[in-house]
DRENFITOR-210848 format. One record per residue (C-alpha): x, y, z; chain; residue number from 0. Coordinates in pm, 1 decimal, padded with zeros to 6 digits, m for minus. Each point is the difference from the previous one (the first is absolute). Example, Ala and Ser with C-alpha at 12.3 -4.5 7.8 and 13.67 -1.06 7.14 Angstrom:
// DRENFITOR-210848
{pt {01230.0; m00450.0; 00780.0}; "A"; 0} {pt {00137.0; 00344.0; m00066.0}; "A"; 1} 
***
This chain:
// DRENFITOR-210848
{pt {m01321.2; 03152.1; 05031.4}; "A"; 0} {pt {00247.9; m00236.9; 00064.8}; "A"; 1} {pt {m00209.8; m00281.1; m00079.4}; "A"; 2} {pt {m00055.6; 00122.1; m00341.0}; "A"; 3} {pt {00416.8; 00076.4; m00029.7}; "A"; 4} {pt {00042.9; m00396.3; 00070.6}; "A"; 5} {pt {m00252.7; m00077.1; m00215.0}; "A"; 6} {pt {00100.8; 00227.3; m00285.2}; "A"; 7} {pt {00343.0; m00175.1; 00036.6}; "A"; 8} {pt {m00093.7; m00349.0; 00033.1}; "A"; 9} {pt {m00208.5; 00081.9; m00317.3}; "A"; 10} {pt {00280.5; 00045.5; m00195.5}; "A"; 11} {pt {00250.6; m00247.1; 00077.5}; "A"; 12} {pt {m00288.7; m00211.1; m00074.5}; "A"; 13} {pt {m00071.4; 00127.4; m00340.2}; "A"; 14} {pt {00382.6; m00041.3; m00080.9}; "A"; 15} {pt {m00026.8; m00317.1; 00079.8}; "A"; 16} {pt {m00277.4; m00099.6; m00142.6}; "A"; 17} {pt {00130.0; 00171.8; m00312.2}; "A"; 18} {pt {00339.9; m00215.3; m00009.9}; "A"; 19} {pt {m00211.9; m00348.2; 00055.7}; "A"; 20} {pt {m00194.3; 00148.3; m00272.9}; "A"; 21} {pt {00325.8; 00073.3; m00233.1}; "A"; 22} {pt {00127.8; m00346.3; 00176.6}; "A"; 23} {pt {m00322.8; m00185.9; m00168.6}; "A"; 24} {pt {00023.3; 00193.5; m00311.4}; "A"; 25} {pt {00374.1; m00115.6; m00098.0}; "A"; 26} {pt {m00063.1; m00325.4; 00090.1}; "A"; 27} {pt {00231.9; 00014.6; 00242.5}; "A"; 28} {pt {m00292.7; m00179.6; 00263.9}; "A"; 29} {pt {m00026.7; m00288.9; m00219.8}; "A"; 30} {pt {00398.4; m00041.0; m00041.4}; "A"; 31} {pt {m00024.2; m00033.9; 00385.2}; "A"; 32} {pt {m00309.2; m00237.8; m00027.3}; "A"; 33} {pt {00202.2; m00206.6; m00220.7}; "A"; 34} {pt {00321.9; 00041.0; 00253.6}; "A"; 35} {pt {m00173.8; m00127.0; 00301.0}; "A"; 36} {pt {m00174.2; m00272.2; m00131.9}; "A"; 37} {pt {00210.5; m00238.3; 00110.8}; "A"; 38} {pt {m00016.6; 00124.3; 00362.2}; "A"; 39} {pt {m00402.4; 00065.5; m00014.4}; "A"; 40} {pt {00003.2; m00367.5; m00127.8}; "A"; 41} {pt {00118.6; m00120.9; 00279.4}; "A"; 42} {pt {m00188.6; 00227.1; 00290.1}; "A"; 43} {pt {m00336.2; m00080.3; m00232.5}; "A"; 44} {pt {00055.0; m00377.2; m00107.7}; "A"; 45} {pt {m00397.2; m00042.8; m00002.5}; "A"; 46} {pt {00014.6; 00246.7; m00319.7}; "A"; 47} {pt {00075.5; m00132.6; m00352.8}; "A"; 48} {pt {00333.7; 00200.1; m00112.8}; "A"; 49} {pt {m00185.8; 00140.1; m00305.4}; "A"; 50} {pt {m00320.5; 00116.7; 00197.6}; "A"; 51} {pt {m00048.5; 00391.3; m00041.3}; "A"; 52} {pt {m00019.1; 00007.9; 00408.0}; "A"; 53} {pt {00348.7; m00018.8; 00047.2}; "A"; 54} {pt {00048.7; 00291.9; m00258.4}; "A"; 55} {pt {m00226.8; 00201.9; 00223.4}; "A"; 56} {pt {00160.1; m00104.7; 00322.8}; "A"; 57} {pt {00340.7; 00103.2; m00128.2}; "A"; 58} {pt {m00151.6; 00353.0; m00066.7}; "A"; 59} {pt {m00158.7; m00033.0; 00330.7}; "A"; 60} {pt {00332.5; m00053.2; 00202.4}; "A"; 61} {pt {00178.7; 00229.1; m00231.3}; "A"; 62} {pt {m00216.8; 00313.3; 00085.7}; "A"; 63} {pt {00012.2; m00054.1; 00393.1}; "A"; 64} {pt {00375.9; 00006.7; m00053.4}; "A"; 65} {pt {m00029.5; 00328.8; m00142.5}; "A"; 66} {pt {m00209.1; 00094.4; 00283.3}; "A"; 67} {pt {m00324.9; 00098.6; m00191.6}; "A"; 68} {pt {m00241.8; m00189.0; 00187.7}; "A"; 69} {pt {m00256.0; 00164.6; m00170.0}; "A"; 70} {pt {00067.2; m00137.0; m00279.1}; "A"; 71} {pt {00076.1; m00333.4; 00111.0}; "A"; 72} {pt {m00363.7; m00034.4; 00105.4}; "A"; 73} {pt {m00183.4; m00049.9; m00317.0}; "A"; 74} {pt {00260.7; m00240.1; m00160.0}; "A"; 75} {pt {m00008.9; m00217.4; 00352.3}; "A"; 76} {pt {m00351.6; 00022.7; m00064.7}; "A"; 77} {pt {00022.9; m00119.2; m00338.6}; "A"; 78} {pt {00233.9; m00275.7; 00053.0}; "A"; 79} {pt {m00239.6; m00161.0; 00318.0}; "A"; 80} {pt {m00279.3; 00007.4; m00287.8}; "A"; 81} {pt {00281.5; m00160.2; m00219.0}; "A"; 82} {pt {00041.4; m00268.2; 00263.6}; "A"; 83} {pt {m00349.8; m00037.8; 00067.7}; "A"; 84} {pt {m00006.4; m00155.2; m00344.5}; "A"; 85} {pt {00225.8; m00286.7; 00092.6}; "A"; 86} {pt {m00194.2; m00041.5; 00336.8}; "A"; 87} {pt {m00104.2; m00385.7; 00047.8}; "A"; 88} {pt {m00261.7; 00146.3; 00302.3}; "A"; 89} {pt {m00107.7; 00331.2; m00068.6}; "A"; 90} {pt {m00039.8; 00251.0; 00212.5}; "A"; 91} {pt {00279.9; m00165.9; 00264.5}; "A"; 92} {pt {00309.5; 00154.1; m00015.8}; "A"; 93} {pt {00301.5; m00229.4; m00179.5}; "A"; 94} {pt {00350.1; m00034.2; 00112.3}; "A"; 95} {pt {00090.6; 00221.1; m00286.2}; "A"; 96} {pt {m00288.5; 00273.3; 00098.5}; "A"; 97} {pt {00123.4; 00017.0; 00359.3}; "A"; 98} {pt {00422.8; m00026.4; m00133.4}; "A"; 99} {pt {m00135.8; 00357.6; m00172.1}; "A"; 100} {pt {m00158.1; 00123.6; 00269.8}; "A"; 101} {pt {00259.1; m00039.2; 00245.6}; "A"; 102} {pt {00299.5; 00144.5; m00267.6}; "A"; 103} {pt {m00219.5; 00265.9; m00047.7}; "A"; 104} {pt {m00100.5; 00093.8; 00334.8}; "A"; 105} {pt {00380.8; m00040.5; 00113.5}; "A"; 106} {pt {00165.3; 00208.3; m00337.2}; "A"; 107} {pt {00345.2; 00018.1; m00033.0}; "A"; 108} {pt {00049.3; 00390.0; m00076.6}; "A"; 109} {pt {00273.4; 00093.6; m00193.6}; "A"; 110} {pt {m00086.1; 00338.6; m00026.5}; "A"; 111} {pt {m00259.2; 00072.3; 00320.0}; "A"; 112} {pt {m00177.8; 00280.0; m00230.8}; "A"; 113} {pt {m00247.0; 00118.8; 00251.1}; "A"; 114} {pt {00216.2; 00021.3; 00294.0}; "A"; 115} {pt {00223.0; 00194.4; m00220.3}; "A"; 116} {pt {m00293.2; 00229.5; m00080.0}; "A"; 117} {pt {m00086.8; 00049.0; 00344.2}; "A"; 118} {pt {00332.2; 00059.4; 00157.3}; "A"; 119} {pt {00099.9; 00253.1; m00303.0}; "A"; 120} {pt {m00411.4; 00159.3; 00068.9}; "A"; 121} {pt {00102.5; 00037.8; 00339.9}; "A"; 122} {pt {00307.5; 00204.1; m00083.2}; "A"; 123} {pt {00278.1; m00323.3; 00054.4}; "A"; 124} {pt {00369.4; 00145.9; m00136.0}; "A"; 125} {pt {00083.0; m00386.1; m00017.0}; "A"; 126} {pt {m00306.4; m00183.3; m00115.6}; "A"; 127} {pt {00149.1; m00306.2; m00205.1}; "A"; 128} {pt {00217.1; m00057.2; 00317.5}; "A"; 129} {pt {m00270.8; m00289.5; 00093.3}; "A"; 130} {pt {00067.4; m00179.0; m00292.5}; "A"; 131} {pt {00210.6; m00238.7; 00099.4}; "A"; 132} {pt {m00177.8; m00085.6; 00340.2}; "A"; 133} {pt {m00319.5; m00071.2; m00212.3}; "A"; 134} {pt {00159.6; m00257.0; m00233.8}; "A"; 135} {pt {00146.5; m00173.7; 00277.6}; "A"; 136} {pt {m00332.6; 00026.8; 00204.9}; "A"; 137} {pt {m00234.5; m00078.1; m00320.4}; "A"; 138} {pt {00246.8; m00250.5; m00099.6}; "A"; 139} {pt {m00011.6; m00211.2; 00361.2}; "A"; 140} {pt {m00403.6; 00036.5; m00019.6}; "A"; 141} {pt {m00013.1; m00107.9; m00351.2}; "A"; 142} {pt {00201.6; m00319.9; 00093.6}; "A"; 143} {pt {m00190.5; m00090.3; 00298.5}; "A"; 144} {pt {m00322.9; 00030.7; m00193.3}; "A"; 145} {pt {00088.0; m00245.7; m00242.1}; "A"; 146} {pt {00151.1; m00240.1; 00244.8}; "A"; 147} {pt {m00304.0; m00019.4; 00196.6}; "A"; 148} {pt {m00220.6; m00007.8; m00286.3}; "A"; 149} {pt {00144.8; m00273.2; m00116.6}; "A"; 150} {pt {00013.0; m00195.5; 00310.8}; "A"; 151} {pt {m00363.7; 00086.3; 00037.2}; "A"; 152} {pt {m00058.5; m00147.7; m00318.2}; "A"; 153} {pt {00160.8; m00329.6; 00109.8}; "A"; 154} {pt {m00152.6; m00023.8; 00307.0}; "A"; 155} {pt {m00379.0; 00102.7; m00075.5}; "A"; 156} {pt {m00068.2; m00125.3; m00390.3}; "A"; 157} {pt {m00344.0; 00142.6; m00141.3}; "A"; 158} {pt {m00200.1; m00349.1; m00049.5}; "A"; 159} {pt {m00403.9; m00050.2; m00090.4}; "A"; 160} {pt {00030.6; m00052.4; 00397.5}; "A"; 161} {pt {00002.8; 00362.8; 00046.5}; "A"; 162} {pt {m00232.2; 00096.8; m00229.7}; "A"; 163} 
***
């Protein structure tokens, strides 16, 4: 019965944040975030043309992860990878942009760790939001390290025809 209570609590939190994400997308907030994040994304993903749809999709994916709704971010991330594959000179082999996106997704800066908040609330915590600041610090540090390592590895091990 405890597992059901926790699952029910998580379902409520996930439904709430998925609704917020849908409202953000319908209202144009996601498009606005994509527009404002374009300068940073073009530096993180220099191989992607500035007008390519992948940059907007990557922005939406990162925003969904930042809101802590990984379940909503997953299909967006898959779509971003499909779009990146259209730019791939060596289909089937991950490009630097793909590896960077994967590193960012794996480390995932979370402004609102909704899954953890849901678990704590479902378990009866009196102050589940206490973890927000420490989660933000930890996920920011892990994302910075992931991006730096992705850049270093892309320079140390460039993909060439010899790798195919």
